[in-house]
C-alpha positions in Angstrom: -13.9 -9.8 15.6 -11.3 -7.0 15.2 -12.2 -4.0 13.0 -11.6 -4.4 9.3 -9.6 -1.1 9.0 -7.2 0.0 11.8 -7.0 3.7 12.8 -6.2 5.9 9.7 -6.2 2.9 7.3 -9.5 3.6 5.6 -8.3 7.2 4.9 -5.3 5.8 3.1 -7.3 3.3 1.1 -9.8 6.1 0.0 -6.8 8.0 -1.4 -5.8 4.8 -3.3 -9.3 4.4 -4.8 -9.4 8.0 -5.9 -5.9 7.7 -7.4 -7.3 5.0 -9.7 -10.1 7.3 -11.0 -12.5 10.0 -9.9 -15.5 8.5 -8.1 -18.7 9.5 -6.3 -19.4 8.3 -2.7 -21.6 5.4 -3.4 -19.3 4.1 -6.1 -16.5 4.0 -3.4 -18.8 2.0 -1.1 -19.6 -0.5 -3.8 -15.9 -0.9 -4.7 -15.0 -1.6 -1.1 -17.8 -4.2 -0.9 -16.5 -5.9 -4.1 -12.9 -6.0 -2.8 -14.1 -7.7 0.4 -16.0 -10.2 -1.8 -19.3 -9.0 -0.4 -18.3 -9.9 3.2 -18.0 -6.2 4.3 -19.5 -2.9 3.1 -18.9 0.4 5.0 -21.8 2.6 5.6 -22.3 6.1 4.1 -21.8 7.5 7.7 -18.3 5.9 7.7 -17.2 7.0 4.2 -18.6 10.5 3.7 -17.1 12.2 6.8 -13.7 10.9 5.8 -14.1 12.2 2.3 -15.0 15.6 3.8 -11.9 15.6 6.0 -9.6 14.7 3.1 -11.1 17.5 1.1 -10.6 19.9 4.0 -6.9 18.9 4.1 -6.5 19.6 0.4 -5.8 15.9 -0.5 -8.9 15.6 -2.7 -11.4 17.9 -4.4 -14.9 17.5 -5.8 -17.0 18.6 -8.8 -20.7 18.2 -9.2 -22.0 16.0 -12.0 -25.7 15.3 -12.4 -26.4 16.5 -8.9 -23.8 14.2 -7.3 -20.4 15.0 -5.9 -17.5 13.4 -7.8 -14.3 13.2 -5.8 -10.8 13.3 -7.4 -7.3 13.2 -5.8 -5.2 16.3 -5.8 -1.4 16.7 -6.3 -1.0 16.9 -2.5 -3.0 13.6 -2.2 -0.8 11.9 -4.7 2.3 13.1 -2.8 1.0 11.6 0.5 0.1 8.4 -1.3 3.6 8.2 -2.8 5.2 8.7 0.6 3.1 5.8 2.2 3.6 3.1 -0.4 5.1 0.7 2.1 2.1 1.2 4.5 -0.3 0.7 1.5 1.3 -2.7 0.7 0.8 -3.7 4.3 -2.8 -2.5 4.1 -3.5 -4.6 1.0 -2.1 -7.7 2.9 -4.3 -6.8 5.9 -7.4 -6.6 3.7 -6.8 -10.1 2.3 -6.3 -11.5 5.8 -9.4 -9.7 6.9 -11.4 -11.4 4.1 -10.0 -14.8 5.2 -11.0 -14.0 8.8 -14.5 -12.9 7.8 -15.0 -16.1 5.7 -13.8 -18.2 8.6 -16.4 -16.5 10.9 -19.2 -17.0 8.4 -18.2 -20.7 8.0 -18.3 -21.1 11.8 -21.7 -19.4 12.0 -23.0 -21.7 9.3 -21.8 -24.7 11.1 -23.4 -23.6 14.3 -26.7 -22.9 12.6 -26.7 -26.2 10.8 -26.0 -28.0 14.1 -28.9 -26.2 15.8 -31.2 -27.1 12.8 -30.2 -30.8 12.9 -31.0 -30.9 16.6 -34.4 -29.2 16.1 -35.3 -31.6 13.3 -34.2 -34.6 15.2 -36.3 -33.5 18.2 -39.3 -32.9 15.9 -38.8 -36.3 14.3 -38.6 -38.0 17.7 -41.8 -36.4 18.8 -43.5 -37.4 15.6 -42.4 -41.0 16.0 -43.7 -41.0 19.6 -47.1 -39.8 18.3 -47.1 -42.4 15.5 -47.8 -39.5 13.1 -46.2 -40.8 9.9 -47.2 -37.9 7.6 -45.6 -35.4 10.0 -42.5 -37.5 10.3 -42.1 -37.6 6.5 -42.5 -33.8 6.4 -39.8 -33.4 9.0 -37.6 -35.8 7.2 -38.0 -33.8 4.0 -37.3 -30.5 5.9 -34.1 -32.0 7.3 -33.0 -33.2 3.9 -33.5 -29.7 2.4 -31.7 -28.1 5.3 -28.8 -30.5 4.9 -28.5 -29.6 1.2 -28.6 -25.9 2.1 -25.9 -26.4 4.7 -23.7 -28.3 2.3 -24.0 -25.5 -0.3 -23.2 -22.8 2.3 -20.2 -24.8 3.6 -18.9 -25.2 0.0 -19.1 -21.5 -0.7 -17.4 -20.6 2.6 -14.6 -23.1 1.8 -14.1 -21.7 -1.6 -14.0 -18.1 -0.3 -11.4 -19.2 2.4 -9.3 -20.9 -0.3 -9.3 -17.7 -2.5 -8.4 -15.6 0.5 -5.4 -17.8 1.4 -4.2 -17.7 -2.1 -4.5 -13.9 -2.3 -2.6 -13.6 1.0 0.3 -15.8 -0.3 0.5 -13.8 -3.5 0.5 -10.5 -1.5 3.4 -11.8 0.7 5.4 -12.8 -2.4 4.8 -9.3 -4.0 5.8 -7.6 -0.7 9.1 -9.6 -0.8 9.7 -8.5 -4.5 9.0 -4.9 -3.5 11.7 -5.1 -0.8 14.2 -6.6 -3.2 13.5 -3.9 -5.7 14.0 -1.2 -3.1 17.3 -2.6 -1.9 18.5 -2.7 -5.5 17.5 1.0 -6.0 19.5 1.9 -2.9 22.6 0.1 -4.2 22.2 1.8 -7.6 21.8 5.3 -6.1 24.9 4.7 -3.8 27.0 3.6 -6.8 25.9 6.6 -8.8 26.7 9.2 -6.1 30.0 7.5 -5.4 31.1 7.7 -9.1 30.2 11.4 -9.2 32.2 12.3 -6.1 35.2 10.2 -7.1 35.3 12.0 -10.5 35.7 15.3 -8.7 38.3 13.9 -6.3 40.4 12.7 -9.3 40.3 16.3 -10.5 41.3 17.6 -7.1 38.1 19.7 -6.8 36.9 18.4 -3.4 34.6 21.4 -2.5 32.6 20.9 -5.7 32.7 17.1 -5.0 31.1 17.6 -1.6 28.4 20.0 -2.9 27.5 17.8 -5.9 27.6 14.6 -3.7 25.0 16.1 -1.4 23.0 17.3 -4.4 23.2 14.0 -6.1 22.0 12.3 -3.0 19.0 14.6 -2.8 18.2 13.9 -6.4 18.4 10.2 -5.9 16.0 10.5 -2.9 13.5 12.3 -5.1 13.9 9.8 -7.9 13.5 6.9 -5.5 10.2 8.4 -4.1 8.9 9.0 -7.6 9.6 5.4 -8.7 7.7 4.0 -5.8 4.5 5.8 -7.0 2.8 3.2 -9.2 -0.3 3.0 -11.3 -3.7 2.1 -9.7 -3.6 -1.1 -7.6 0.2 -1.3 -7.2 2.5 -1.5 -4.2 6.0 -1.8 -5.8 7.1 -4.6 -8.2 4.1 -6.8 -8.9 1.6 -4.5 -7.1 -0.5 -5.4 -4.1 -3.5 -6.0 -6.3 -1.5 -8.4 -8.4 -2.1 -6.4 -11.6 1.2 -4.5 -12.2 4.4 -5.9 -13.6 7.8 -4.2 -13.4 9.4 -2.0 -10.8 11.6 -0.5 -13.5 12.7 -0.9 -17.0 15.2 -3.7 -16.2 12.6 -5.8 -14.4 9.6 -5.3 -16.8 10.3 -8.3 -19.1 11.0 -10.7 -16.3 7.9 -10.0 -14.2 5.2 -9.1 -16.9 4.4 -12.7 -17.4 3.6 -13.4 -13.8 2.1 -10.2 -12.4 0.1 -8.7 -15.3 0.0 -5.1 -16.6 3.2 -3.3 -17.4 3.8 -0.1 -15.4 5.3 3.0 -17.1 8.5 4.4 -15.7 7.6 7.5 -13.6 9.6 10.8 -13.8 12.3 11.5 -11.3 11.4 13.9 -8.5 12.6 17.6 -8.6 15.9 18.5 -7.0 15.9 21.0 -4.1 16.8 24.7 -4.7 20.3 24.3 -3.2 21.2 21.3 -5.4 23.0 23.6 -7.9 25.6 26.2 -6.8 23.9 29.6 -6.4 25.7 32.4 -4.6 29.4 32.6 -4.8 31.0 30.5 -2.0 32.5 32.3 1.0 36.1 32.2 2.1 35.2 29.5 4.6 34.3 26.2 2.8 33.6 24.5 6.2 30.9 27.1 6.9 29.4 26.6 3.4 29.3 22.9 4.1 27.5 23.5 7.4 24.9 25.6 5.6 24.4 22.9 3.0 23.8 20.3 5.7 21.4 22.6 7.5 19.3 23.0 4.4 19.4 19.3 3.7 18.2 18.5 7.2 15.4 21.1 7.0 14.0 19.6 3.7 14.0 16.1 5.2 12.3 17.3 8.4 9.6 19.2 6.4 8.8 16.1 4.3 8.6 13.9 7.4 6.3 16.4 9.2 4.0 16.9 6.2 3.7 13.2 5.2 4.6 11.1 8.2 7.3 8.3 8.3 6.7 4.6 8.2 9.1 2.0 9.6 10.0 0.9 6.1 10.8 4.5 5.0 12.9 5.0 8.2 15.0 1.9 7.4 15.5 3.0 3.7 16.4 6.6 4.8 18.9 5.3 7.4 20.6 3.3 4.6 20.8 6.4 2.3 22.1 8.6 5.1 24.7 6.1 6.2 26.0 5.7 2.7 26.2 9.5 2.2 27.9 10.0 5.6 30.5 7.4 4.9 31.3 8.8 1.4 31.5 12.5 2.5 33.5 11.6 5.7 36.1 9.8 3.5 36.2 12.8 1.2 37.0 15.2 4.0 39.8 13.1 5.5 43.4 14.3 4.8 44.4 12.8 1.4 40.7 12.2 0.5 
């Protein structure tokens, strides 16, 4: 059977659990066992070394209460969790699929054990009949009846667990689709917003300010987009991977609250970079000033990618943002733009 958590996945899920609430180590182990419906529980030797490494990296911190360490996520940990929301949604789906696979393995083991038991009981009954030992045969028959009832009960439980796992997996796929639709709508909204700001400066004939504020607005929209993807505990975009969170934004709250549960508050927008507002007086060479703006923009993005990593989903969304900005600013710089 493949491992429950792929490389680096347990680390991400520990951050998610600590983002919900501060917890001590054995509480984390118990929560993991509950979310796997009792089919899997990590050992203390698996969980505690990863908590120590997260603390060394500054993503979590601990306090001592009643002689036990209580771990809590730090601001750096929340920033990493916010940057990996797409990966977290995939992980929630993988967990549900792992539960389904574990239930299927248990069901197969139960079937094999029941088959062996039936063969053993039949052999014992055959031997008893050959010996004409009626009391022994009746005892074997009763043992077989009890074993058959136990097998039926175990098979029923395994079937119910498999059904719940399939239902959870379908729900997770639907929620992932909703999250993708929400992200696309956010990209379109941000593009329209930046376009309106730049066009307003073009109408005034102030194209240098239009370029600077266009790049600044794009950076602000990136920050706001990242902040809006940071949800409450158990969420992964609109609907949440745990199936407990409702809206992805104020517009979608009413339509999704009835089907996906608790309403999520609108998070604050991310801070704009230092160069978002005009600082020093521009030089006599606007082209050189534009080059400097682009260099600082590129440096900020590279620093964020190096510090937090980049998932495929984040790469696709970033490509869309950059393409929209490039098209708008290129049109602005053309003669007559």
